[in-house]
C-alpha positions, 0 to 999 in steps of 0.5 A, spaced: 500 500 500 502 506 497 502 512 502 505 517 497 511 522 498 507 526 504 506 520 508 514 518 508 516 526 509 511 526 515 514 519 518 521 522 517 520 528 520 516 524 526 522 520 527 527 526 527 523 529 532 523 524 537 530 523 536 531 530 537 527 530 544 531 524 546 537 527 545 535 534 549 532 529 554 539 526 555 543 533 555 538 536 560 539 530 565 546 528 564 552 532 564 556 531 557 562 528 560 559 523 564 555 521 558 561 521 554 565 516 559 559 511 559 559 511 551 567 510 551 566 505 557 561 501 553 565 502 546 571 499 550 567 493 553 565 491 546 572 492 543 574 487 549 569 481 547 
């Protein structure tokens, strides 16, 4: 079933918006450096396995 271009555009926008909200939430609740250290820790764990 084809919804057309506007439908795709809407859903792309919605996805982008939800990601943006998530990022804003993370930025507001966690200081940047804490987030970065957690990310690096996870990355190190992944490389280690």
